[in-house]
PAMAR-637990 format. One record per residue (C-alpha): residue number from 0; x, y, z; residue in three letters. Coordinates in steps of 0.5 Angstrom, whole numbers, always signed. Layout:
BEGIN
[NUM,[X,Y,Z],"Ala"]
...
//
This chain:
BEGIN
[0,[+57,-145,-53],"Met"]
[1,[+57,-149,-46],"Glu"]
[2,[+60,-146,-40],"Asn"]
[3,[+65,-153,-40],"Ser"]
[4,[+67,-152,-48],"Lys"]
[5,[+68,-145,-46],"Leu"]
[6,[+73,-146,-40],"Thr"]
[7,[+77,-152,-44],"Ala"]
[8,[+78,-147,-49],"Leu"]
[9,[+81,-142,-44],"Ile"]
[10,[+85,-147,-42],"Gln"]
[11,[+88,-148,-48],"Leu"]
[12,[+89,-140,-49],"Leu"]
[13,[+94,-140,-43],"Asp"]
[14,[+98,-145,-47],"Asp"]
[15,[+105,-142,-50],"Asn"]
[16,[+105,-147,-56],"Asp"]
[17,[+102,-144,-62],"Pro"]
[18,[+99,-150,-65],"Gln"]
[19,[+95,-150,-58],"Val"]
[20,[+93,-143,-57],"Tyr"]
[21,[+91,-141,-65],"Arg"]
[22,[+86,-146,-66],"Pro"]
[23,[+83,-144,-59],"Ala"]
[24,[+83,-137,-61],"Gln"]
[25,[+80,-139,-68],"Lys"]
[26,[+73,-143,-65],"Met"]
[27,[+72,-137,-60],"Leu"]
[28,[+73,-132,-65],"Leu"]
[29,[+68,-135,-70],"Leu"]
[30,[+63,-134,-64],"Glu"]
[31,[+58,-129,-64],"Asn"]
[32,[+57,-122,-60],"Ser"]
[33,[+53,-127,-55],"Asp"]
[34,[+60,-130,-52],"Ile"]
[35,[+63,-123,-50],"Ile"]
[36,[+59,-122,-43],"Pro"]
[37,[+62,-130,-40],"Asn"]
[38,[+69,-128,-43],"Leu"]
[39,[+68,-122,-39],"Glu"]
[40,[+67,-126,-33],"Leu"]
[41,[+74,-130,-34],"Phe"]
[42,[+78,-123,-35],"Leu"]
[43,[+75,-122,-27],"Lys"]
[44,[+79,-129,-25],"Asn"]
[45,[+87,-130,-24],"Lys"]
[46,[+89,-131,-31],"Leu"]
[47,[+97,-130,-34],"Ser"]
[48,[+98,-123,-37],"Lys"]
[49,[+99,-127,-44],"Thr"]
[50,[+92,-131,-43],"Thr"]
[51,[+89,-124,-41],"His"]
[52,[+91,-120,-47],"Gln"]
[53,[+89,-126,-51],"Arg"]
[54,[+82,-126,-49],"Ile"]
[55,[+81,-118,-49],"Gln"]
[56,[+84,-119,-56],"Asn"]
[57,[+78,-124,-58],"Ile"]
[58,[+73,-119,-55],"Ile"]
[59,[+76,-113,-59],"His"]
[60,[+76,-117,-65],"Ser"]
[61,[+69,-119,-64],"Ile"]
[62,[+66,-112,-62],"His"]
[63,[+70,-110,-69],"Phe"]
[64,[+67,-115,-73],"Arg"]
[65,[+60,-114,-71],"Asn"]
[66,[+61,-106,-71],"Leu"]
[67,[+64,-106,-78],"Thr"]
[68,[+57,-110,-80],"Glu"]
[69,[+53,-105,-78],"Gln"]
[70,[+57,-100,-81],"Ile"]
[71,[+56,-103,-87],"Lys"]
[72,[+49,-104,-87],"Glu"]
[73,[+48,-96,-84],"Trp"]
[74,[+52,-94,-90],"Ala"]
[75,[+49,-98,-96],"Glu"]
[76,[+42,-95,-93],"Asn"]
[77,[+41,-89,-97],"Ser"]
[78,[+36,-86,-92],"Glu"]
[79,[+41,-87,-86],"Asn"]
[80,[+41,-82,-80],"Gln"]
[81,[+46,-77,-78],"Ile"]
[82,[+45,-79,-70],"Glu"]
[83,[+45,-87,-71],"Gln"]
[84,[+52,-86,-75],"Gly"]
[85,[+55,-82,-70],"Leu"]
[86,[+53,-87,-65],"Phe"]
[87,[+57,-93,-69],"Leu"]
[88,[+63,-88,-69],"Phe"]
[89,[+63,-87,-63],"Thr"]
[90,[+61,-95,-62],"Gln"]
[91,[+68,-96,-64],"Tyr"]
[92,[+71,-94,-58],"Arg"]
[93,[+67,-95,-53],"Tyr"]
[94,[+63,-102,-55],"Pro"]
[95,[+58,-102,-49],"Lys"]
[96,[+56,-95,-50],"Leu"]
[97,[+48,-95,-51],"Glu"]
[98,[+45,-91,-55],"Phe"]
[99,[+40,-88,-51],"Ser"]
[100,[+46,-85,-47],"Val"]
[101,[+48,-81,-52],"Met"]
[102,[+41,-79,-55],"Glu"]
[103,[+39,-76,-47],"Lys"]
[104,[+46,-72,-47],"Glu"]
[105,[+44,-69,-54],"Ile"]
[106,[+37,-68,-52],"Ala"]
[107,[+38,-64,-46],"Thr"]
[108,[+41,-58,-50],"Ile"]
[109,[+36,-59,-55],"Ser"]
[110,[+31,-57,-49],"Ala"]
[111,[+34,-51,-48],"Ile"]
[112,[+35,-49,-55],"Ile"]
[113,[+28,-50,-56],"Glu"]
[114,[+25,-45,-51],"Leu"]
[115,[+29,-40,-54],"Glu"]
[116,[+28,-41,-62],"Ile"]
[117,[+20,-40,-65],"Asn"]
[118,[+18,-40,-72],"Glu"]
[119,[+18,-33,-73],"Tyr"]
[120,[+26,-32,-72],"Leu"]
[121,[+30,-31,-78],"Thr"]
[122,[+35,-37,-80],"Pro"]
[123,[+40,-32,-77],"Leu"]
[124,[+37,-31,-71],"Gln"]
[125,[+36,-39,-70],"Lys"]
[126,[+43,-40,-71],"Ile"]
[127,[+45,-35,-66],"Arg"]
[128,[+40,-38,-61],"Val"]
[129,[+44,-45,-62],"Val"]
[130,[+50,-41,-62],"Asn"]
[131,[+49,-38,-55],"His"]
[132,[+46,-45,-52],"Val"]
[133,[+52,-48,-55],"Leu"]
[134,[+58,-44,-53],"Tyr"]
[135,[+55,-39,-47],"Asp"]
[136,[+51,-44,-44],"Val"]
[137,[+54,-50,-44],"Met"]
[138,[+61,-48,-46],"Arg"]
[139,[+63,-52,-51],"Phe"]
[140,[+69,-50,-54],"Ser"]
[141,[+75,-52,-60],"Ser"]
[142,[+81,-56,-58],"Ser"]
[143,[+88,-53,-61],"Ser"]
[144,[+90,-56,-67],"Asn"]
[145,[+96,-60,-64],"Asp"]
[146,[+92,-63,-59],"Asp"]
[147,[+92,-71,-62],"Phe"]
[148,[+87,-74,-56],"Ser"]
[149,[+82,-79,-59],"Pro"]
[150,[+78,-75,-53],"Glu"]
[151,[+77,-69,-58],"Arg"]
[152,[+74,-74,-64],"Val"]
[153,[+70,-78,-60],"Leu"]
[154,[+62,-76,-59],"Ile"]
[155,[+61,-78,-51],"Asn"]
[156,[+68,-75,-50],"Asp"]
[157,[+66,-68,-53],"Val"]
[158,[+60,-68,-49],"Ile"]
[159,[+63,-69,-43],"Lys"]
[160,[+69,-65,-43],"Val"]
[161,[+65,-60,-47],"Arg"]
[162,[+72,-59,-52],"Lys"]
[163,[+73,-62,-59],"Gly"]
[164,[+76,-61,-65],"Asn"]
[165,[+73,-58,-72],"His"]
[166,[+69,-65,-74],"Ile"]
[167,[+66,-66,-67],"Ala"]
[168,[+64,-60,-65],"Leu"]
[169,[+60,-59,-73],"Ser"]
[170,[+58,-67,-72],"Ala"]
[171,[+54,-65,-65],"Ile"]
[172,[+52,-58,-68],"Tyr"]
[173,[+48,-62,-74],"Leu"]
[174,[+45,-67,-69],"Trp"]
[175,[+42,-61,-65],"Leu"]
[176,[+40,-57,-71],"Ala"]
[177,[+36,-64,-73],"Lys"]
[178,[+33,-63,-67],"Asn"]
[179,[+31,-56,-68],"Ala"]
[180,[+28,-58,-75],"Lys"]
[181,[+33,-53,-77],"Leu"]
[182,[+35,-54,-85],"Leu"]
[183,[+42,-55,-83],"Val"]
[184,[+47,-60,-87],"Tyr"]
[185,[+55,-61,-87],"Gly"]
[186,[+60,-59,-92],"Val"]
[187,[+67,-63,-93],"Asn"]
[188,[+71,-57,-93],"Leu"]
[189,[+78,-58,-93],"Pro"]
[190,[+82,-58,-86],"Arg"]
[191,[+75,-55,-82],"Asn"]
[192,[+69,-58,-84],"Phe"]
[193,[+63,-54,-83],"Ile"]
[194,[+56,-53,-85],"Leu"]
[195,[+50,-50,-89],"Ala"]
[196,[+44,-47,-88],"Phe"]
[197,[+39,-49,-93],"Val"]
[198,[+34,-45,-96],"Asp"]
[199,[+27,-48,-94],"Lys"]
[200,[+24,-48,-101],"Asn"]
[201,[+30,-52,-103],"Ser"]
[202,[+27,-58,-106],"Ser"]
[203,[+34,-62,-106],"Lys"]
[204,[+39,-58,-102],"Pro"]
[205,[+46,-61,-106],"Asn"]
[206,[+47,-54,-109],"Lys"]
[207,[+51,-48,-107],"Glu"]
[208,[+45,-43,-110],"Asn"]
[209,[+40,-46,-104],"Asp"]
[210,[+45,-45,-99],"Ile"]
[211,[+43,-38,-95],"Leu"]
[212,[+50,-38,-91],"Phe"]
[213,[+55,-43,-88],"Tyr"]
[214,[+57,-44,-80],"Ile"]
[215,[+63,-45,-77],"Asn"]
[216,[+62,-49,-71],"Pro"]
[217,[+70,-49,-69],"Phe"]
[218,[+69,-42,-69],"Asn"]
[219,[+64,-41,-64],"Lys"]
[220,[+58,-42,-70],"Gly"]
[221,[+61,-36,-74],"Ala"]
[222,[+56,-35,-80],"Val"]
[223,[+61,-35,-86],"Leu"]
[224,[+59,-33,-94],"Ser"]
[225,[+61,-37,-100],"Ser"]
[226,[+67,-31,-101],"Lys"]
[227,[+70,-32,-94],"Glu"]
[228,[+70,-40,-96],"Ile"]
[229,[+74,-38,-102],"Asp"]
[230,[+79,-34,-99],"Ala"]
[231,[+81,-40,-94],"Phe"]
[232,[+82,-44,-99],"Leu"]
[233,[+86,-39,-103],"Lys"]
[234,[+90,-37,-96],"Lys"]
[235,[+91,-45,-95],"Ser"]
[236,[+93,-46,-103],"Lys"]
[237,[+88,-51,-104],"Ile"]
[238,[+84,-51,-110],"Gln"]
[239,[+77,-50,-109],"Pro"]
[240,[+72,-56,-111],"Lys"]
[241,[+64,-55,-111],"Ala"]
[242,[+65,-61,-106],"Asp"]
[243,[+67,-56,-101],"Phe"]
[244,[+62,-51,-102],"Phe"]
[245,[+56,-56,-103],"Asn"]
[246,[+52,-61,-98],"Pro"]
[247,[+55,-68,-97],"Cys"]
[248,[+52,-74,-95],"Asn"]
[249,[+52,-77,-88],"Asn"]
[250,[+57,-82,-90],"Asn"]
[251,[+62,-77,-91],"Thr"]
[252,[+61,-74,-85],"Ile"]
[253,[+62,-81,-81],"Ile"]
[254,[+68,-82,-86],"Gly"]
[255,[+72,-75,-84],"Arg"]
[256,[+70,-77,-76],"Leu"]
[257,[+73,-83,-77],"Phe"]
[258,[+79,-80,-82],"Ser"]
[259,[+80,-75,-75],"Ser"]
[260,[+80,-80,-70],"Leu"]
[261,[+85,-85,-75],"Ser"]
[262,[+90,-79,-75],"Asn"]
[263,[+90,-78,-67],"Thr"]
[264,[+91,-86,-67],"Tyr"]
[265,[+97,-85,-72],"Arg"]
[266,[+100,-79,-68],"Gln"]
[267,[+100,-83,-61],"Ile"]
[268,[+102,-89,-65],"Gly"]
[269,[+97,-94,-65],"Lys"]
[270,[+98,-96,-71],"Leu"]
[271,[+94,-102,-70],"Lys"]
[272,[+88,-98,-69],"Arg"]
[273,[+89,-94,-76],"Val"]
[274,[+89,-101,-79],"Ala"]
[275,[+82,-102,-77],"Glu"]
[276,[+79,-96,-79],"Ile"]
[277,[+83,-96,-85],"Glu"]
[278,[+77,-102,-87],"Lys"]
[279,[+72,-98,-84],"Ile"]
[280,[+73,-92,-89],"Leu"]
[281,[+73,-97,-94],"Ser"]
[282,[+66,-99,-92],"Leu"]
[283,[+64,-91,-92],"Leu"]
[284,[+67,-90,-99],"Asp"]
[285,[+72,-86,-96],"Phe"]
[286,[+77,-84,-102],"His"]
[287,[+85,-83,-100],"Ser"]
[288,[+84,-76,-103],"Ser"]
[289,[+79,-74,-98],"Asp"]
[290,[+83,-76,-92],"Lys"]
[291,[+87,-70,-94],"Leu"]
[292,[+82,-66,-91],"Asn"]
[293,[+83,-67,-84],"Leu"]
//
């Protein structure tokens, strides 16, 4: 869009008459993300509070549209990668974030793990190395259950402050395990997302019989058995299901993250954010029954 036309549309946004500013909004919303840098330049000018907010809303709408298109493409790819999904999840709140920034943060932790891990260690010994680095060296810790800050879910914030909820810590743990070439997968357990270490001889890690043990990142990587998961479900008065014991796909992991983020926004009254995330969850085929698993 030419600068003269863009300037004219911005001026129309300052009008109080809906019949004037709404057509201008619609025209700007039809543009792709290339227009965002130019819109951001206008935010540096002296504008009325109303115009400033309208421009911000347009920028957010364009970002959101672009993000949902990327998430849809990622979700429909049967070979999607968890790290890309985590990046897209974080971009919902931080659209300017670059993947290389997150990747570098994770690579720094992975490098320490790689110094201590080798092929002669047993699976349990390898997990002890990851736990030592993540919780003792890097000082990651669990947030309290009544902490509804979005920063406890968003991956880059959790990496920065070293504190997160169960699904965020599990997601980071999973990325580190992948870098270390460990056969670790997510398990969609209600109320506490956990991980499973799978037998290297398993041809397709989707059965409980293939799982060597479970890992609870929210409890400093504590190792669990299926009997302990049974006991947890019984104590929580939740009917056991196969999905609570078996590895899940990456769409489910990202769905749990978005669902958890939606819950934090609901708790602090940001209902527009909740409505947006509902649209994303539908793209991930994340069903209403899954949302009870926060």
